[in-house]
BADOZA-520834 format. One line per 10 residues: number of its first residue (from 1); for each residue x, y, z of C-alpha. Coordinates in nm, 2 decimals, always signed. Layout:
NUM = X/Y/Z ~ ... .
This chain:
1 = +3.11/-2.20/-1.41 ~ +2.83/-1.97/-1.51 ~ +2.88/-1.60/-1.53 ~ +2.71/-1.34/-1.30 ~ +2.47/-1.24/-1.58 ~ +2.36/-1.59/-1.66 ~ +2.33/-1.71/-1.30 ~ +2.00/-1.72/-1.12 ~ +2.12/-1.45/-0.88 ~ +2.23/-1.23/-1.18 .
11 = +1.88/-1.27/-1.34 ~ +1.71/-1.18/-1.01 ~ +1.93/-0.88/-0.96 ~ +1.88/-0.76/-1.32 ~ +1.50/-0.79/-1.28 ~ +1.49/-0.62/-0.94 ~ +1.68/-0.32/-1.10 ~ +1.44/-0.32/-1.39 ~ +1.14/-0.30/-1.15 ~ +1.29/+0.00/-0.98 .
21 = +1.28/+0.20/-1.31 ~ +0.97/+0.05/-1.47 ~ +0.66/+0.28/-1.52 ~ +0.32/+0.11/-1.51 ~ -0.05/+0.17/-1.51 ~ -0.24/+0.35/-1.23 ~ -0.28/+0.11/-0.93 ~ -0.35/+0.11/-0.56 ~ -0.07/-0.15/-0.50 ~ +0.17/-0.30/-0.73 .
31 = +0.38/-0.62/-0.68 ~ +0.72/-0.67/-0.81 ~ +0.75/-1.04/-0.89 ~ +1.02/-1.23/-1.08 ~ +0.84/-1.19/-1.41 ~ +0.84/-0.94/-1.70 ~ +0.57/-0.70/-1.56 ~ +0.46/-0.59/-1.21 ~ +0.11/-0.71/-1.12 ~ -0.16/-0.45/-1.05 .
41 = -0.38/-0.53/-0.75 ~ -0.62/-0.23/-0.75 ~ -0.70/+0.03/-1.01 ~ -0.84/+0.38/-0.95 ~ -1.08/+0.57/-1.16 ~ -1.34/+0.29/-1.13 ~ -1.63/+0.35/-0.89 ~ -1.69/-0.03/-0.84 ~ -1.33/-0.06/-0.72 ~ -1.36/+0.24/-0.49 .
51 = -1.67/+0.09/-0.34 ~ -1.46/-0.21/-0.22 ~ -1.25/+0.01/+0.01 ~ -1.31/-0.01/+0.38 ~ -1.22/+0.23/+0.66 ~ -1.15/+0.19/+1.03 ~ -1.36/+0.50/+1.12 ~ -1.65/+0.69/+0.95 ~ -1.51/+0.85/+0.63 ~ -1.60/+0.95/+0.27 .
61 = -1.41/+0.80/-0.03 ~ -1.40/+0.93/-0.38 ~ -1.20/+0.91/-0.70 ~ -1.00/+1.22/-0.78 ~ -0.77/+1.34/-1.06 ~ -0.52/+1.48/-0.80 ~ -0.26/+1.20/-0.86 ~ +0.11/+1.14/-0.83 ~ +0.13/+1.08/-1.20 ~ -0.02/+1.33/-1.44 .
71 = -0.33/+1.19/-1.62 ~ -0.40/+0.92/-1.37 ~ -0.64/+0.89/-1.08 ~ -0.63/+0.83/-0.70 ~ -0.87/+0.76/-0.42 ~ -0.92/+1.03/-0.15 ~ -1.04/+0.91/+0.19 ~ -1.16/+1.20/+0.41 ~ -1.21/+1.11/+0.78 ~ -1.54/+1.25/+0.91 .
81 = -1.50/+1.56/+1.14 ~ -1.68/+1.37/+1.42 ~ -1.52/+1.03/+1.37 ~ -1.33/+1.03/+1.70 ~ -1.02/+0.89/+1.52 ~ -0.79/+0.99/+1.80 ~ -0.51/+0.73/+1.79 ~ -0.53/+0.59/+1.43 ~ -0.71/+0.58/+1.10 ~ -0.69/+0.34/+0.82 .
91 = -0.82/+0.26/+0.47 ~ -0.79/-0.08/+0.31 ~ -0.91/-0.32/+0.04 ~ -1.02/-0.68/+0.11 ~ -0.92/-0.97/-0.11 ~ -1.02/-1.34/-0.12 ~ -0.70/-1.53/-0.04 ~ -0.46/-1.35/-0.27 ~ -0.12/-1.53/-0.31 ~ +0.17/-1.28/-0.28 .
101 = +0.43/-1.54/-0.18 ~ +0.64/-1.50/-0.50 ~ +0.64/-1.12/-0.47 ~ +0.94/-0.91/-0.40 ~ +0.78/-0.58/-0.29 ~ +0.46/-0.37/-0.27 ~ +0.47/-0.02/-0.42 ~ +0.22/+0.27/-0.40 ~ +0.19/+0.65/-0.38 ~ +0.05/+0.81/-0.06 .
111 = -0.05/+1.17/+0.01 ~ -0.19/+1.30/+0.34 ~ -0.24/+1.63/+0.52 ~ -0.15/+1.45/+0.84 ~ +0.21/+1.45/+0.94 ~ +0.22/+1.11/+1.10 ~ +0.36/+0.76/+1.12 ~ +0.19/+0.52/+0.89 ~ +0.21/+0.15/+0.82 ~ +0.12/-0.06/+0.52 .
121 = -0.05/-0.37/+0.67 ~ -0.10/-0.70/+0.50 ~ -0.36/-0.93/+0.67 ~ -0.44/-1.30/+0.65 ~ -0.63/-1.56/+0.85 ~ -0.77/-1.48/+1.19 ~ -0.60/-1.15/+1.29 ~ -0.26/-1.24/+1.14 ~ -0.08/-0.93/+1.00 ~ +0.26/-0.80/+0.90 .
131 = +0.34/-0.43/+0.86 ~ +0.59/-0.20/+0.69 ~ +0.64/+0.14/+0.85 ~ +0.68/+0.48/+0.69 ~ +0.60/+0.85/+0.77 ~ +0.48/+1.17/+0.61 ~ +0.68/+1.40/+0.84 ~ +0.81/+1.68/+0.63 ~ +0.60/+1.58/+0.34 ~ +0.24/+1.65/+0.44 .
141 = +0.03/+1.75/+0.14 ~ +0.28/+1.60/-0.10 ~ +0.29/+1.27/-0.29 ~ +0.54/+1.02/-0.16 ~ +0.63/+0.68/-0.31 ~ +0.64/+0.39/-0.07 ~ +0.84/+0.09/-0.17 ~ +0.79/-0.19/+0.08 ~ +1.01/-0.51/+0.04 ~ +0.82/-0.81/+0.16 .
151 = +1.13/-0.92/+0.37 ~ +1.09/-0.59/+0.57 ~ +0.74/-0.66/+0.69 ~ +0.71/-0.75/+1.06 ~ +0.41/-0.85/+1.28 ~ +0.28/-0.56/+1.49 ~ +0.23/-0.61/+1.86 ~ -0.15/-0.65/+1.82 ~ -0.12/-0.92/+1.55 ~ -0.19/-1.29/+1.62 .
161 = +0.12/-1.38/+1.41 ~ +0.29/-1.30/+1.09 ~ +0.09/-1.28/+0.77 ~ +0.05/-1.59/+0.55 ~ +0.17/-1.45/+0.22 ~ -0.01/-1.73/+0.03 ~ -0.35/-1.63/+0.17 ~ -0.36/-1.25/+0.19 ~ -0.72/-1.13/+0.28 ~ -0.66/-0.75/+0.32 .
171 = -0.41/-0.47/+0.25 ~ -0.45/-0.15/+0.46 ~ -0.27/+0.18/+0.51 ~ -0.30/+0.31/+0.86 ~ -0.19/+0.65/+1.01 ~ -0.12/+0.62/+1.39 ~ +0.03/+0.79/+1.69 ~ -0.01/+1.15/+1.58 ~ -0.39/+1.21/+1.59 ~ -0.65/+1.31/+1.62 .
181 = -0.73/+1.23/+1.25 ~ -1.08/+1.38/+1.23 ~ -1.11/+1.59/+0.92 ~ -0.78/+1.46/+0.78 ~ -0.73/+1.28/+0.45 ~ -0.53/+0.99/+0.30 ~ -0.49/+0.97/-0.08 ~ -0.37/+0.65/-0.25 ~ -0.24/+0.61/-0.60 ~ -0.01/+0.40/-0.80 .
191 = +0.28/+0.39/-1.05 .
């Protein structure tokens, strides 16, 4: 009989522990997969990458050196003062059928001046989505790290069904329920 350390479960547990302590490059989102290194989905400090970001309401987006990790960059999305973002506001990045089915979790850093509920949404197909909830209550204006295990994502009420992890088309961060969000910002950075 194989020992715990040589078993498949033992190797997975060891890798999951390693991912929790592993430092990596600047990224919008990072995946922990059963491999030697996390995969970077989106890098900051690159104007072409920032131009890919989309918002749910009128907003400005720019690179900034205000980041969770010294010497790195982040993207700051500032909601227009007249955006009428009363109930929610989101910023996301589209992909062309990204396969995340072998991933364990998504990780990112978030900073906002809005004390609010948020969700990390993953979209696929025709209005299919799953979301992971978190909040900035008590941490407005401070960087927080969000670690979202894929097993914890659930379809929101407005979704047409759960996300197809083999065909991800968009990842989005959305503040909701504590608006209005006009004049507020969301900053995104990585590990």
